[in-house]
C-alpha positions, -999 to 999 in steps of 0.1 A, spaced: 176 32 254 199 17 280 202 -21 282 178 -35 308 190 -57 336 186 -94 329 179 -108 364 185 -146 368 168 -164 398 182 -195 413 156 -222 420 165 -221 457 150 -186 458 117 -197 443 87 -191 467 79 -228 471 115 -235 483 115 -204 505 83 -215 522 96 -249 531 127 -234 545 108 -208 566 84 -235 579 114 -256 591 130 -226 608 99 -216 626 95 -250 642 127 -239 661 113 -203 665 141 -189 644 139 -164 615 160 -173 585 185 -145 578 172 -140 542 138 -128 554 153 -96 567 163 -84 532 133 -92 510 113 -60 506 121 -24 497 115 -12 532 138 -38 547 165 -31 521 162 7 529 165 2 566 194 -22 562 211 4 540 206 30 568 221 6 593 251 -1 571 258 36 566 256 43 603 276 13 617 297 -4 590 334 2 597 340 3 560 320 35 558 331 50 592 367 39 600 396 50 577 417 21 588 392 -3 573 392 15 540 430 12 539 428 -25 548 404 -32 519 425 -11 496 454 -33 503 435 -65 497 421 -52 465 456 -43 453 468 -78 462 440 -94 443 445 -72 413 482 -83 411 472 -120 411 444 -122 385 447 -124 348 438 -97 322 402 -110 321 383 -118 353 347 -125 365 340 -112 400 313 -132 418 299 -111 447 284 -137 470 258 -119 493 268 -86 477 242 -63 492 247 -30 475 282 -41 465 299 -11 480 331 -31 485 328 -49 452 325 -16 433 357 -4 450 374 -36 438 361 -30 403 375 5 404 410 -10 411 406 -35 383 395 -8 358 426 12 366 447 -18 360 431 -22 326 415 -56 334 386 -69 314 359 -74 340 326 -91 343 306 -88 375 281 -113 389 263 -98 419 245 -125 439 221 -117 467 188 -129 482 174 -94 481 160 -83 447 162 -45 456 198 -48 468 211 -70 439 195 -45 414 212 -16 432 245 -35 430 241 -42 394 233 -6 385 263 7 404 286 -18 386 269 -11 353 279 25 355 315 14 355 314 -16 332 283 -13 311 252 -33 315 264 -60 291 292 -70 316 269 -73 346 249 -105 353 227 -100 385 215 -131 402 190 -137 430 200 -167 451 197 -178 487 231 -192 496 214 -214 523 196 -232 495 221 -232 466 245 -261 470 246 -264 432 254 -227 428 288 -235 413 273 -254 384 245 -228 381 270 -200 379 288 -217 350 255 -216 329 245 -180 339 278 -161 337 306 -157 312 331 -186 309 363 -166 317 393 -186 328 398 -165 360 372 -159 387 374 -139 419 347 -147 444 340 -122 472 323 -130 505 322 -98 524 304 -95 557 284 -127 550 302 -153 572 284 -140 603 251 -152 588 262 -189 588 268 -213 617 304 -226 619 311 -251 592 278 -244 573 290 -225 542 328 -225 538 331 -261 526 303 -255 501 321 -224 487 354 -243 485 336 -268 463 324 -240 439 359 -228 433 381 -240 404 418 -244 409 425 -210 392 399 -191 412 404 -169 442 382 -160 472 383 -127 491 367 -134 525 361 -111 554 354 -124 589 341 -106 620 362 -111 650 360 -109 688 389 -85 696 411 -88 726 425 -117 747 392 -134 754 361 -143 734 333 -131 756 348 -98 766 356 -92 729 321 -98 719 308 -75 747 330 -48 732 313 -50 698 277 -54 711 269 -17 706 274 -22 669 242 -44 670 222 -31 700 214 3 685 184 21 671 193 14 634 195 -24 640 163 -24 661 145 -6 633 158 -29 606 150 -61 625 116 -50 636 105 -44 600 100 -81 596 77 -83 626 59 -51 617 51 -64 582 38 -96 598 13 -77 621 33 -73 653 33 -39 670 61 -23 691 40 -27 723 36 -64 717 71 -72 730 107 -63 734 139 -69 714 169 -79 734 205 -86 724 231 -109 740 265 -124 734 268 -161 736 296 -187 733 292 -216 708 288 -245 731 320 -248 752 341 -232 726 365 -203 736 371 -195 699 336 -189 683 305 -171 696 276 -152 684 256 -120 689 219 -130 691 187 -109 691 155 -123 704 120 -108 704 101 -116 737 63 -114 733 45 -95 761 11 -107 749 -4 -134 726 3 -125 690 -2 -138 655 27 -133 630 20 -136 593 49 -149 573 46 -157 536 16 -181 533 14 -190 570 3 -176 604 23 -184 635 8 -181 670 30 -169 700 21 -169 736 31 -143 763 68 -147 773 76 -168 742 107 -158 723 115 -157 686 151 -156 675 152 -128 650 189 -125 642 224 -138 649 259 -129 639 289 -152 644 323 -140 655 356 -158 656 390 -154 673 418 -141 650 443 -165 664 425 -197 654 404 -187 623 432 -194 598 432 -230 609 394 -231 605 398 -219 569 424 -246 561 402 -273 578 373 -262 556 391 -265 523 412 -233 517 448 -223 513 455 -187 526 475 -166 502 475 -134 521 456 -118 551 450 -84 566 439 -76 601 421 -44 612 440 -23 638 412 -27 663 412 -65 658 375 -66 649 377 -78 613 401 -96 590 403 -103 553 418 -134 537 428 -140 501 424 -177 495 424 -205 469 408 -238 472 428 -269 483 407 -292 462 396 -272 432 386 -287 399 
């Protein structure tokens, strides 16, 4: 009999905490990002979206960029390492990193961390095929409600001297300044972070964001986002989903892609233990994705507690990867 997964759950992902966070968000008519990944149907539709639109699965240059960053990370870490995949999803990138480390004869432990139980289990199974189940420590956690995750990780994962945190495709889910200082506080002085950031390519923020808008405003994303509404009792004819690119205040360096559902008729939306009433022409912010300018993002990293060791920029200018250490680690 194979070893079963031992799934740890951070208190911030408990139903009572989740309910309080959702209620707070709905006072602003905003859907917390974690609610789009909860169920099996949502996870399956997100997977279909990823396969159809993720540059990592579609653009050879992106694969090469990640290969280069994996090699650089492999050269820097010790013979034993714990990889902590923050917001890992299915861990497609983390598993490729693990493959590099296995070839380099590193002793590896993997801690996949995600808010979605189906996705974190899929990630753990994929890593377990390479490392064995005893070296995989899957954890369910909502990074929005896990300020103490650094301490919690130390009690739930192996105490190896070297740790490599990954934060792939997750930064778009957090407003500027909301998560990076927290992650910097989790890192010890000997730890590394591999971080990817979505960028607005070209010479100007808004035109760059307009260029990437089709990666969001497409049938796969519509289907994935509507799953949340559908499960709450909303029908397609009850409204329309619209995407837009918006600057962050008066900033010329940071903006976001946002999706809002506009109700055509009065509706009731069931979310967890509550029911929310919406009037005709009222809007619900379903989704957002933050993008930065490549010229200024390195300074943002340093301001928020990181020292950049190496960086890689995609040829199309739409994504970059940074290998970092913390400036103030323990």
